[in-house]
Structure formats: structure tokens, C-alpha cells
Backbone as CSV, one residue per row, in Angstrom:
resi,resn,N_x,N_y,N_z,CA_x,CA_y,CA_z,C_x,C_y,C_z
1,MET,-75.200,-13.172,-10.302,-74.458,-11.975,-9.946,-74.182,-12.009,-8.442
2,PRO,-72.898,-11.754,-8.016,-72.575,-11.783,-6.586,-73.272,-10.634,-5.855
3,PRO,-73.553,-10.831,-4.556,-74.217,-9.769,-3.806,-73.339,-8.520,-3.705
4,LYS,-74.003,-7.379,-3.640,-73.295,-6.098,-3.509,-72.697,-6.013,-2.103
5,ALA,-71.467,-5.534,-2.049,-70.780,-5.416,-0.768,-71.432,-4.349,0.094
6,LYS,-71.750,-4.719,1.332,-72.355,-3.792,2.294,-71.291,-2.899,2.922
7,PHE,-70.080,-3.424,3.045,-68.967,-2.695,3.648,-67.792,-2.695,2.674
8,THR,-66.983,-1.651,2.732,-65.789,-1.612,1.898,-64.694,-2.445,2.562
9,LYS,-63.695,-2.739,1.784,-62.538,-3.458,2.302,-61.923,-2.680,3.459
10,ASP,-61.796,-1.356,3.281,-61.217,-0.514,4.335,-62.062,-0.516,5.607
11,ASP,-63.398,-0.524,5.461,-64.276,-0.581,6.639,-64.003,-1.855,7.449
12,ILE,-63.880,-2.950,6.735,-63.680,-4.244,7.389,-62.298,-4.303,8.043
13,ILE,-61.291,-3.829,7.336,-59.931,-3.834,7.889,-59.859,-2.948,9.128
14,GLN,-60.476,-1.770,9.080,-60.450,-0.873,10.234,-61.167,-1.504,11.432
15,ALA,-62.297,-2.143,11.183,-63.016,-2.819,12.267,-62.143,-3.946,12.841
16,GLY,-61.483,-4.689,11.962,-60.586,-5.746,12.408,-59.422,-5.197,13.218
17,LEU,-58.874,-4.085,12.771,-57.776,-3.444,13.493,-58.230,-3.003,14.881
18,ASP,-59.425,-2.456,14.980,-59.976,-2.046,16.281,-60.101,-3.240,17.230
19,ILE,-60.546,-4.359,16.708,-60.681,-5.568,17.524,-59.310,-6.034,18.017
20,VAL,-58.343,-6.075,17.110,-57.004,-6.555,17.462,-56.326,-5.609,18.448
21,LYS,-56.509,-4.303,18.277,-55.923,-3.329,19.212,-56.391,-3.590,20.640
22,LYS,-57.646,-3.938,20.752,-58.240,-4.115,22.078,-58.014,-5.514,22.656
23,ASN,-58.147,-6.538,21.817,-58.172,-7.911,22.332,-57.171,-8.875,21.716
24,GLY,-56.362,-8.423,20.785,-55.383,-9.307,20.163,-55.926,-10.026,18.945
25,ILE,-55.015,-10.626,18.192,-55.361,-11.264,16.916,-56.296,-12.455,17.093
26,ASP,-56.216,-13.162,18.205,-57.082,-14.323,18.410,-58.554,-13.934,18.526
27,ALA,-58.815,-12.689,18.860,-60.196,-12.215,18.983,-60.810,-11.850,17.635
28,LEU,-59.991,-11.812,16.593,-60.485,-11.436,15.271,-61.140,-12.629,14.594
29,THR,-62.418,-12.775,14.858,-63.214,-13.849,14.268,-64.291,-13.221,13.382
30,ALA,-64.905,-14.032,12.550,-65.976,-13.541,11.676,-67.127,-12.988,12.518
31,ARG,-67.461,-13.683,13.570,-68.551,-13.238,14.437,-68.223,-11.896,15.090
32,ALA,-67.010,-11.769,15.645,-66.605,-10.517,16.295,-66.565,-9.366,15.288
33,LEU,-66.106,-9.657,14.104,-66.020,-8.637,13.065,-67.414,-8.195,12.625
34,GLY,-68.294,-9.153,12.432,-69.683,-8.815,12.087,-70.317,-7.967,13.170
35,SER,-70.118,-8.358,14.411,-70.667,-7.599,15.542,-70.111,-6.175,15.573
36,LYS,-68.815,-6.033,15.349,-68.182,-4.708,15.344,-68.759,-3.838,14.232
37,LEU,-69.094,-4.461,13.123,-69.668,-3.727,11.987,-71.188,-3.540,12.118
38,GLY,-71.772,-4.143,13.146,-73.222,-4.044,13.332,-73.988,-4.870,12.321
39,SER,-73.463,-6.044,12.029,-74.034,-6.876,10.980,-73.777,-8.341,11.320
40,SER,-74.236,-9.207,10.469,-73.814,-10.608,10.570,-72.425,-10.692,9.938
41,SER,-71.852,-11.851,9.960,-70.525,-12.007,9.352,-70.605,-12.157,7.834
42,ARG,-71.776,-12.393,7.338,-71.949,-12.674,5.911,-71.396,-11.590,4.980
43,PRO,-71.663,-10.288,5.247,-71.153,-9.255,4.330,-69.625,-9.211,4.223
44,ILE,-68.941,-9.716,5.223,-67.469,-9.737,5.194,-66.995,-10.581,4.006
45,PHE,-67.717,-11.665,3.766,-67.300,-12.611,2.751,-67.774,-12.255,1.344
46,THR,-68.365,-11.066,1.199,-68.588,-10.530,-0.147,-67.346,-9.747,-0.585
47,VAL,-66.483,-9.433,0.381,-65.250,-8.678,0.098,-64.020,-9.585,0.217
48,PHE,-64.007,-10.461,1.199,-62.876,-11.360,1.445,-63.298,-12.807,1.232
49,GLN,-62.334,-13.624,0.836,-62.609,-15.040,0.616,-62.788,-15.803,1.922
50,ASN,-61.961,-15.432,2.937,-61.976,-16.146,4.209,-61.363,-15.272,5.302
51,MET,-61.387,-15.755,6.530,-60.854,-14.983,7.659,-59.328,-14.881,7.623
52,GLU,-58.660,-15.857,7.047,-57.206,-15.774,6.934,-56.811,-14.556,6.100
53,GLU,-57.584,-14.300,5.055,-57.327,-13.133,4.206,-57.561,-11.842,4.993
54,VAL,-58.612,-11.806,5.791,-58.895,-10.638,6.632,-57.736,-10.431,7.616
55,GLN,-57.317,-11.504,8.279,-56.234,-11.403,9.257,-54.940,-10.913,8.615
56,GLU,-54.646,-11.362,7.413,-53.435,-10.905,6.715,-53.521,-9.411,6.407
57,GLU,-54.679,-8.953,5.978,-54.854,-7.525,5.675,-54.754,-6.672,6.941
58,VAL,-55.313,-7.172,8.027,-55.227,-6.452,9.299,-53.771,-6.414,9.755
59,LYS,-53.081,-7.523,9.641,-51.665,-7.557,10.032,-50.857,-6.580,9.173
60,HIS,-51.178,-6.497,7.901,-50.505,-5.534,7.020,-50.764,-4.100,7.506
61,SER,-51.973,-3.812,7.945,-52.298,-2.484,8.492,-51.511,-2.201,9.762
62,VAL,-51.341,-3.218,10.586,-50.540,-3.078,11.811,-49.099,-2.757,11.435
63,GLN,-48.574,-3.449,10.425,-47.202,-3.198,9.970,-47.050,-1.755,9.479
64,LEU,-48.037,-1.261,8.751,-47.984,0.125,8.263,-48.008,1.121,9.419
65,LEU,-48.789,0.833,10.438,-48.823,1.691,11.623,-47.466,1.686,12.318
66,TYR,-46.880,0.510,12.487,-45.549,0.414,13.088,-44.521,1.177,12.249
67,ASP,-44.626,1.072,10.926,-43.704,1.784,10.035,-43.734,3.291,10.281
68,GLU,-44.902,3.822,10.616,-45.015,5.258,10.932,-44.180,5.595,12.169
69,TYR,-44.200,4.735,13.156,-43.388,4.943,14.359,-41.898,4.960,13.986
70,VAL,-41.491,3.997,13.166,-40.085,3.923,12.751,-39.693,5.191,11.996
71,ARG,-40.540,5.632,11.086,-40.248,6.850,10.306,-40.048,8.043,11.242
72,LYS,-40.880,8.158,12.255,-40.716,9.258,13.225,-39.367,9.159,13.918
73,GLY,-38.951,7.960,14.242,-37.650,7.756,14.876,-36.511,8.116,13.941
74,LEU,-36.621,7.706,12.680,-35.567,7.987,11.711,-35.436,9.479,11.402
75,GLU,-36.491,10.240,11.642,-36.463,11.682,11.390,-35.782,12.461,12.517
76,GLN,-35.545,11.820,13.649,-34.913,12.506,14.774,-33.426,12.693,14.527
77,GLU,-32.849,13.655,15.227,-31.431,13.958,15.036,-30.558,12.723,15.274
78,LEU,-30.806,12.019,16.357,-30.124,10.750,16.619,-31.086,9.645,16.185
79,ALA,-31.058,9.361,14.885,-32.056,8.478,14.275,-32.119,7.095,14.916
80,PHE,-30.983,6.486,15.158,-30.983,5.135,15.719,-31.608,5.124,17.104
81,LYS,-31.244,6.085,17.921,-31.839,6.198,19.252,-33.328,6.508,19.129
82,GLY,-33.669,7.347,18.174,-35.073,7.686,17.933,-35.898,6.465,17.583
83,VAL,-35.336,5.584,16.761,-36.039,4.350,16.386,-36.254,3.470,17.613
84,GLY,-35.222,3.341,18.444,-35.350,2.533,19.663,-36.450,3.061,20.574
85,LYS,-36.477,4.365,20.741,-37.508,4.970,21.599,-38.894,4.788,20.983
86,GLN,-38.998,4.890,19.672,-40.285,4.702,18.995,-40.749,3.252,19.085
87,TYR,-39.815,2.325,19.034,-40.132,0.898,19.168,-40.784,0.650,20.527
88,ILE,-40.184,1.216,21.563,-40.726,1.076,22.916,-42.062,1.808,23.026
89,LEU,-42.160,2.983,22.430,-43.412,3.740,22.463,-44.541,2.958,21.791
90,PHE,-44.237,2.301,20.674,-45.225,1.468,20.004,-45.707,0.368,20.948
91,ALA,-44.789,-0.254,21.680,-45.161,-1.307,22.640,-46.035,-0.756,23.753
92,ILE,-45.762,0.470,24.188,-46.541,1.094,25.261,-47.924,1.507,24.770
93,GLN,-47.971,2.155,23.615,-49.241,2.697,23.110,-50.117,1.653,22.434
94,GLU,-49.506,0.648,21.836,-50.261,-0.382,21.104,-49.779,-1.778,21.507
95,PRO,-49.963,-2.155,22.766,-49.393,-3.426,23.235,-49.861,-4.659,22.462
96,LYS,-51.116,-4.727,22.105,-51.607,-5.907,21.378,-51.041,-5.961,19.965
97,LEU,-50.859,-4.788,19.368,-50.288,-4.751,18.025,-48.800,-5.101,18.070
98,PHE,-48.113,-4.606,19.095,-46.709,-4.958,19.286,-46.583,-6.464,19.474
99,GLN,-47.450,-7.038,20.278,-47.405,-8.481,20.525,-47.616,-9.256,19.223
100,LEU,-48.521,-8.773,18.389,-48.784,-9.440,17.114,-47.538,-9.441,16.228
101,LEU,-46.865,-8.303,16.128,-45.703,-8.206,15.246,-44.437,-8.833,15.825
102,PHE,-44.227,-8.678,17.128,-42.921,-9.003,17.696,-42.923,-10.033,18.823
103,MET,-44.090,-10.565,19.157,-44.135,-11.558,20.228,-44.930,-12.796,19.814
104,THR,-45.026,-13.013,18.525,-45.726,-14.176,18.010,-44.710,-15.289,17.801
105,GLU,-45.045,-16.472,18.269,-44.138,-17.603,18.120,-43.837,-17.834,16.642
106,GLN,-42.563,-18.013,16.345,-42.124,-18.250,14.976,-42.243,-19.730,14.634
107,LYS,-42.395,-20.014,13.359,-42.542,-21.400,12.917,-41.258,-22.206,13.129
108,LYS,-40.115,-21.516,12.991,-38.857,-22.208,13.229,-37.879,-21.256,13.905
109,LYS,-36.973,-21.847,14.673,-35.955,-21.059,15.360,-34.922,-20.595,14.347
110,THR,-34.422,-19.385,14.570,-33.396,-18.845,13.689,-32.405,-18.041,14.513
111,ALA,-31.222,-17.864,14.006,-30.211,-17.057,14.690,-30.652,-15.595,14.678
112,VAL,-30.280,-14.862,15.710,-30.692,-13.459,15.813,-30.177,-12.647,14.631
113,VAL,-29.044,-13.018,14.081,-28.500,-12.320,12.912,-29.482,-12.391,11.744
114,SER,-30.141,-13.515,11.602,-31.103,-13.703,10.516,-32.492,-13.216,10.879
115,LEU,-32.791,-13.163,12.154,-34.136,-12.852,12.608,-34.559,-11.412,12.327
116,MET,-33.693,-10.482,12.615,-34.084,-9.072,12.541,-34.597,-8.662,11.159
117,PRO,-33.922,-9.027,10.070,-34.470,-8.666,8.761,-35.806,-9.353,8.460
118,ILE,-36.044,-10.496,9.072,-37.285,-11.236,8.839,-38.464,-10.565,9.539
119,ILE,-38.266,-10.131,10.789,-39.397,-9.603,11.551,-39.604,-8.105,11.395
120,ASP,-38.618,-7.386,10.834,-38.780,-5.940,10.695,-38.446,-5.499,9.284
121,ASP,-39.474,-5.096,8.552,-39.305,-4.623,7.177,-38.439,-3.373,7.095
122,ASN,-38.237,-2.703,8.219,-37.453,-1.472,8.260,-35.978,-1.722,8.561
123,TYR,-35.575,-2.966,8.617,-34.219,-3.340,9.020,-33.133,-2.564,8.259
124,GLU,-33.205,-2.550,6.953,-32.164,-1.906,6.141,-32.073,-0.411,6.427
125,ASP,-33.217,0.269,6.538,-33.217,1.708,6.829,-32.611,1.994,8.197
126,ILE,-32.950,1.162,9.166,-32.428,1.359,10.523,-30.924,1.087,10.540
127,LEU,-30.502,0.014,9.898,-29.083,-0.315,9.841,-28.290,0.811,9.181
128,LEU,-28.824,1.373,8.124,-28.172,2.489,7.442,-28.059,3.704,8.362
129,SER,-29.080,3.942,9.188,-29.030,5.073,10.126,-27.919,4.877,11.151
130,VAL,-27.638,3.634,11.512,-26.554,3.342,12.459,-25.214,3.606,11.776
131,GLN,-25.052,3.096,10.567,-23.800,3.285,9.835,-23.493,4.769,9.628
132,LYS,-24.459,5.500,9.106,-24.249,6.915,8.793,-24.156,7.767,10.053
133,GLY,-25.026,7.491,11.009,-25.087,8.316,12.211,-23.854,8.232,13.087
134,TYR,-23.146,7.100,13.017,-22.013,6.898,13.911,-20.735,6.513,13.156
135,ASP,-20.774,6.672,11.822,-19.621,6.420,10.969,-18.994,5.062,11.272
136,LEU,-19.806,4.025,11.126,-19.368,2.656,11.441,-19.357,1.801,10.180
137,SER,-18.539,0.789,10.201,-18.548,-0.189,9.111,-19.878,-0.944,9.162
138,ALA,-20.196,-1.611,8.070,-21.442,-2.383,8.024,-21.468,-3.447,9.120
139,ASN,-20.330,-4.118,9.335,-20.245,-5.165,10.348,-20.456,-4.599,11.757
140,MET,-19.783,-3.502,12.072,-19.936,-2.906,13.402,-21.349,-2.370,13.605
141,ALA,-21.896,-1.763,12.570,-23.258,-1.230,12.667,-24.250,-2.356,12.938
142,GLU,-24.057,-3.483,12.254,-24.957,-4.620,12.443,-24.832,-5.175,13.852
143,GLN,-23.628,-5.267,14.388,-23.434,-5.768,15.745,-24.080,-4.834,16.772
144,LEU,-23.864,-3.540,16.600,-24.441,-2.558,17.514,-25.962,-2.622,17.461
145,TYR,-26.497,-2.663,16.268,-27.947,-2.745,16.073,-28.499,-3.997,16.746
146,ARG,-27.851,-5.134,16.527,-28.326,-6.396,17.096,-28.356,-6.346,18.626
147,HIS,-27.258,-5.893,19.223,-27.194,-5.821,20.691,-28.256,-4.871,21.248
148,LEU,-28.377,-3.724,20.632,-29.345,-2.750,21.139,-30.777,-3.175,20.873
149,TRP,-31.017,-3.884,19.764,-32.371,-4.370,19.516,-32.766,-5.368,20.608
150,ILE,-31.855,-6.267,20.958,-32.162,-7.244,22.010,-32.515,-6.522,23.309
151,TYR,-31.734,-5.535,23.659,-31.986,-4.778,24.890,-33.296,-3.990,24.799
152,THR,-33.474,-3.279,23.709,-34.683,-2.469,23.509,-35.922,-3.353,23.442
153,HIS,-35.784,-4.508,22.800,-36.910,-5.442,22.714,-37.314,-5.910,24.114
154,GLY,-36.340,-6.145,24.965,-36.643,-6.533,26.349,-37.445,-5.471,27.071
155,ILE,-37.052,-4.223,26.943,-37.801,-3.120,27.566,-39.210,-3.065,26.991
156,ALA,-39.306,-3.172,25.653,-40.609,-3.092,24.993,-41.539,-4.219,25.439
157,VAL,-41.004,-5.425,25.572,-41.814,-6.566,26.026,-42.308,-6.326,27.454
158,LEU,-41.440,-5.818,28.318,-41.850,-5.507,29.690,-42.995,-4.495,29.690
159,CYS,-42.939,-3.535,28.788,-43.993,-2.516,28.697,-45.271,-3.094,28.085
160,ALA,-45.134,-3.862,27.007,-46.297,-4.404,26.296,-47.079,-5.412,27.129
161,THR,-46.417,-6.018,28.104,-47.083,-7.018,28.950,-47.438,-6.458,30.330
162,ASN,-47.295,-5.160,30.494,-47.600,-4.475,31.754,-46.787,-4.980,32.941
163,MET,-45.611,-5.498,32.676,-44.754,-5.963,33.769,-44.035,-4.803,34.438
164,CYS,-43.697,-3.784,33.647,-42.964,-2.624,34.172,-43.477,-1.346,33.516
165,VAL,-43.276,-0.273,34.230,-43.562,1.054,33.693,-42.271,1.853,33.793
166,PHE,-41.893,2.472,32.702,-40.698,3.306,32.670,-41.090,4.716,32.252
167,THR,-40.415,5.702,32.823,-40.621,7.073,32.360,-39.810,7.256,31.078
168,GLU,-40.118,8.303,30.353,-39.366,8.604,29.136,-37.896,8.841,29.470
169,GLU,-37.651,9.501,30.583,-36.272,9.772,31.009,-35.527,8.466,31.326
170,GLU,-36.191,7.543,32.009,-35.559,6.259,32.318,-35.205,5.499,31.036
171,ILE,-36.135,5.487,30.097,-35.888,4.800,28.823,-34.707,5.444,28.110
172,ASN,-34.709,6.755,28.051,-33.633,7.496,27.393,-32.284,7.170,28.031
173,ASN,-32.222,7.204,29.354,-30.973,6.923,30.068,-30.507,5.482,29.870
174,MET,-31.427,4.536,29.940,-31.054,3.125,29.775,-30.483,2.877,28.378
175,ILE,-31.171,3.381,27.362,-30.708,3.174,25.985,-29.339,3.830,25.781
176,THR,-29.171,5.035,26.306,-27.910,5.753,26.148,-26.759,5.009,26.808
177,GLN,-26.960,4.549,28.034,-25.900,3.844,28.752,-25.478,2.570,28.025
178,VAL,-26.433,1.790,27.602,-26.112,0.533,26.919,-25.455,0.830,25.567
179,PHE,-25.984,1.806,24.852,-25.407,2.192,23.563,-23.936,2.576,23.714
180,LYS,-23.648,3.449,24.666,-22.265,3.899,24.860,-21.343,2.740,25.226
181,GLY,-21.801,1.862,26.089,-20.989,0.720,26.499,-20.680,-0.213,25.344
182,ILE,-21.684,-0.527,24.555,-21.480,-1.442,23.425,-20.617,-0.780,22.357
183,LEU,-20.876,0.490,22.069,-20.083,1.199,21.067,-18.612,1.246,21.473
184,LYS,-18.354,1.541,22.732,-16.980,1.585,23.241,-16.302,0.223,23.071
185,GLU,-16.998,-0.838,23.431,-16.460,-2.198,23.307,-16.175,-2.538,21.852
186,LEU,-17.086,-2.216,20.962,-16.889,-2.529,19.541,-15.702,-1.763,18.965
187,LYS,-15.570,-0.510,19.349,-14.451,0.318,18.843,-13.115,-0.220,19.378
188,GLN,-13.117,-0.698,20.635,-11.891,-1.292,21.182,-11.529,-2.569,20.422
189,GLN,-12.506,-3.375,20.115,-12.263,-4.611,19.355,-11.711,-4.288,17.975
190,GLU,-12.244,-3.246,17.357,-11.819,-2.871,16.009,-10.356,-2.393,16.010
191,SER,-9.942,-1.741,17.071,-8.586,-1.194,17.116,-7.517,-2.248,17.451
192,LEU,-7.949,-3.455,17.841,-6.987,-4.522,18.161,-6.349,-5.123,16.925
């Protein structure tokens, strides 16, 4: 008969999430997890097969946390702008988690058009908010989203790596200015 689990799956995932929030995914080891739980690493493996499984579950928890930020953005009156601000807020409030989701080296290079749906499970919802919120075709909405994601991602990376500090007003103004410029350019192209 297998040994009785000392900790629940949720206990282990939460402890792993705490470690990653503070020190990043590389710090999530069996030893660190056991120490965080006040135990040896052995009880972890009565619930999980290996550390890769633990890391995947922790990463899934990080994704769910990020999804909450996106949902808050989508609930705002200007949903697309709200999502951009929430993306940056996630980078500011949870820099190690942001780095795990959005600053991890990819196995292969891909075009930015293909990248966004791969790295963000919320891609379709966000794209729809652009189309509906600004009455744009699917193609124009995708172009606007892509350009603004690149810009917003740059701000978020600067925040997540402590390179820059921006006030909420500065972030709001920067996103608005770039949004208006790109939207104007896209509408001019469409009318040609």
C-alpha cells in the first residue's frame, strides 16, 4: 500500500507558487519545496511523480492568476486598454511570474503573428475585445493588437526587470498615444 500523503496537491502547488513568486522557476526544487513545507522532499512524491509534474502544475497556477488580471482588464469600459494596463500591472506586481510566462526562451523562433496565440491563452478574447470595442475588421484588429502588444510587452519587461518605474498616469498616456497613432495609420491604410 502506498504511503498516505502528508500534504495535499493544493498545499504543494501553493508552496511551489510561493517559491516561484519570490525566486523564479529555477528555485523550485524538491529540496526547496520540502523546506517550504517544513518537511523532507519525500512527501511531495506521494502526490506527484516527479518535479517536472510539480513545475507544470505551478505554471498552470501562474497562468490562472494571470487570467484573473486579463479578466479584470476585459471588464473595463475600454477593455483592450484595460487588458494592456493589467498586463503591465501583472509584470509590476508579480515580476517572477511574468518572467515565467512571457520571458522564457522559446524552443523555436516564430513570427509574432503566430506567437501571440501560443503564449497567451486569452488571445481570442482580447482580439474580440479589439474588434468589438473599436468596430474593426478581424485583420485590422489583429494588426492593432500585435503592435500594441509589442509596445506593452516592452513596458512590462522594463517593469518586471526593475529597469524602469512608471506611474499609472505615464502608462495610461503612453498606451493611449501609441494606440491612437496606430489606429489612425491603420484606418488611413484601409481607406486607400
